[in-house]
N, C-alpha and C positions, 0 to 999 in steps of 0.2 A: 501495500500500501504504499508504507514510502517514497517509490522510485515512481511509483504510479506518481504523485502529486506535484514531487521536486520541477518536475520540465515546466509546467506551468502557473506552478510558481513562482520562479526566476525570472521566468517570462515575466509577469506579472512588477517583479521586484526591477529590472531593467527599464519598465516603460515609465515606471515613475523617479526612476537614474536620468532618463530621457525627459521627459517635461521640466526636472528640475535644471536639467542644462538649458535646456531652451528657457524656462524661467531666466536664468542669469546670464541669459546670452543678451540676446533678442527680447525679452521679458515675457509673459504673457497672463494672461490673466483671467477672471476666478470663473468666466466660460470656457477659456481655452482646458484650464485643469480640470473644472469637472467633467470637460467628454473626451479628457486622453483618459483621466482615471478610471470614467464607466467601462470604455472599451477596454483600457485594459481587463476591470478586475471581471467582463462577464466574455472577452476572450480567455481569458485562463477557468471560469466555470466551464464553461461548451468543451475547451481540450480535455481538460478533465475529465467529464461525463463521455468527452469519444474516447477516451482511452480507457475505462474500465467498461463500456461495451466493447468495443472490440478488440476485449482481451490483450492485448500487446501489450501492455504491463511498463511502456516507456516511451521515450519517442527516438526516432531512429533518427542516423545524420539530417538526415534529406528532409526531415520533420524539425530537427533543428534550425536546420537554414528557414526555413519559412518563418518559424517562432521570430527569429530574427527579421525578418522582414516583415509579421504582423507587426513586430515592436516601433521600425517606423512607420509603418501606415497609420499606426496610433498620436504619433507623433503631427504625421502629415492629417490628421484628424483634427488635432489641435490648435494647429495656426490656421485650420480652416474656420473654425468655430469661433476664433477668438477674432478673422479679419473679419467678423459682423458688428465688435465694437471696435475696434483702432485697427493701423493698418499694419500689414501684415509679412515679414521678407519674403518679398518672391521669391531672391536669388535661392534662401533653405527652403522654403515649402519644395524646391521644381527639386530643388538637391538629394534633401531627402526621397521623392521619389520618382530619383533617375536611376536610388539605390537602389530600393526597392526594387523595381520591373527589370534590372543586370538578375537581383539574385532570383527574379518569378523563372529565369532558366536555370540558375543552378540549381539550386535543389534536384527538378528532376536530373539533370545529370548525375549529383550526387546520387539518386536514389538509384536509376541503373546502376553506374557505377558501383554500387554496394551494394545490388541484388535486394535494397529493402521499400521495393514498390509499395505499398500498400492503400486499401482499401481506405484510411483514415486518414492518406499523407494525399492520396489527393484531394478530398471533399475537403481541409482545408487549407491546402493551395486553391482551389478554386473560391471558399469563400475571402479568405484574403484578398484576391482580387477582385473579387464581382465588390466587395467593403470601399476597396483603396478605386476604384472607375465610380461608384457613388460618393465618395466624398470629393471627387473632380469635378464630375459634371454638378456637386453643387458652387463648390469655388468657382468654376467659369460662367455661372448663370449671369453676372452680372457684364462683361465682357461681349460675350455671344448672346444671352437671353435664357426664358424659363425653361424653355421647349430641351436643349440641353440636361434637365433631369431626366429624360429619358432613356439617356445612356443608360447609367447608373442605374433606376429604378427596374429597366427593361427585366436583370434577372430575378428581382425577386418580385416581381408580377408573375414571370414563368412559376414561381417556388408556392406563390395561392392559387395559379391554376392547378397545379399537381396535386393541391388539399380539395380544391371545390369537382374537377375532373378527375375519376378514376382511371379511364384512360390514358390519360397522362405520364403514368407513374411506372412506363413500360421503361426498358434501357435503353438509352442511344448507344449504336456502337459510335467506335473512335470516327472523328474524320479530323484530318489536320484541315483546312480551311476555317473549321472551329477557331483552333488560337491562334493561328493568322488573322480573323479577328479579331480576337480579345487583344492580342498585341496592337492592332490599331489603335485603339478605345486608344488605349494608353499613351500610346505615341501621340495621338494626334491631340488627347484631355492636357497632356506635360506640356505641348506647345502654345494651346489657347490658353494654359495658365500661366506663361515665362510671357506673353506678349508682345512674340517678337517678330511677329508676319501682320502685315498690316489690317485693318478690322475685317475687309471683305472677305479676306481672305483667308482668314481667323477662320471664319460662319460654315464659308465654302468645306473646309476640311470639316470641323464639327460636324455639318450635313451628311456630308459623305460616309464619312465616320459610323457614324447616325442608323445614314443606309444597307449600308454594311450589315452591323448588327441587326435591323429588320429584317435582313434576307436569310443570314445565317437561322435567328431564332423560328423567323416561315417556316423554314428549310426542317427544323427537327420534329417543327405542329405538323406540320401533314406527317413526314416517318410517321411519327408516332399515332395518330389517326389514321392510315393508313393498313398500321400492322396491329390495331387495340386489336382487344382478343373477344367479341363479339364478334366484328368483320372475318377474323379468323376464321371461326367455330363453325362459321357460316359455310365458307369457302372450304375450312374439311367432314364437312358434314358430308357422311354416302350417302347416295340415291339412294332412296325407298327400294326395299324387294320389294318382288310384287307376291302376296300372301293370297291362297285360296280360306277364299270363307270357312268356317264353321259348320252351314249349311254341305257347302261344295267336299268338305272333308270329309261328312257324315252320308253325304249322294255316295260318292267315288266308297269308304267301303261298306254300302250296302252292295254295291254291283258287284262287286269282290266278293262277297258271301254268296249273292246270288248265282254267279257265274260256281264258281265253287259247287254250288249244290244242283248244280245245273250235270257239272262235268260227273259226278259223282252217278247223277240218276242216267245220262247217255255213256258215261264210259270217259276214262281217265285219258287215253294215248289226244294228241297232237290236233288228230281229224275231229276229236267230243271239243277239244275248248273250242275250236274255228264252227261248226255246226253249229253249238251255243249261242255262239257270237252272232251268228248271221239272221240265227232264229228272232232274236231278242231286239235285233237292231242296233245293238251295242260297238263300243269300241275299249277295246283294252287300253288302260294308262299307267303309270307309275302311278299309284297310294301317295297322297302329300303324309305324310309321317306327322 
């Protein structure tokens, strides 16, 4: 139990240390502190629960990289919330975000090299990515527009849809394009946050990124709809077999019995059977069992 809890708790401690460093260097208001500490506490609780439910018992090397990236996202969250009341050091926010995006490629590489790829690690990595996009989309609302929130909120709309619509709970097949689109969102939002491009070009880049995200999510939703359990059950349902009604079965048995008695009466040879059938106007067939 001590091993399971140590990783997330260390992550929370590092998160508080990072917030203290931001407060001592560039300044951090009460709103930033509250957002950063809340983020770190929620991450600690969810990661502890994930480790317990998975039975892993400890963080893998790749999970530690993801935890470091998640701590940087906590710093970005604090600076973003703090920007509502006071000027934010854009250079520091962009730097923390850029390092977090670089580490996003590192943790997957470490997982493959060490053979520690797990469902928990993949989920942890995905949730950190999704929250970083949400925070960045909030930050770029002022220069771009409120519609930029669609980039960060789309993942959570998808999660709500999974809760509401059972057919969306299927497992999606791996698709490389999905990773390309996710990386594009982060790069475009960082450029928008840095405000290094002309405003029209920034707005256009964010709009294109949003269009790619809509296409990617739309393709996943379409795949889940095409492979929903009800549709697959209809496709796999066998053709109804032709069955003889009970009355027909009774008639067949009666015919066989009558013919048998006639055979006994007229002779048991093939000629007798043929004469009996011809005399009564019946045709013999295999009875239904």
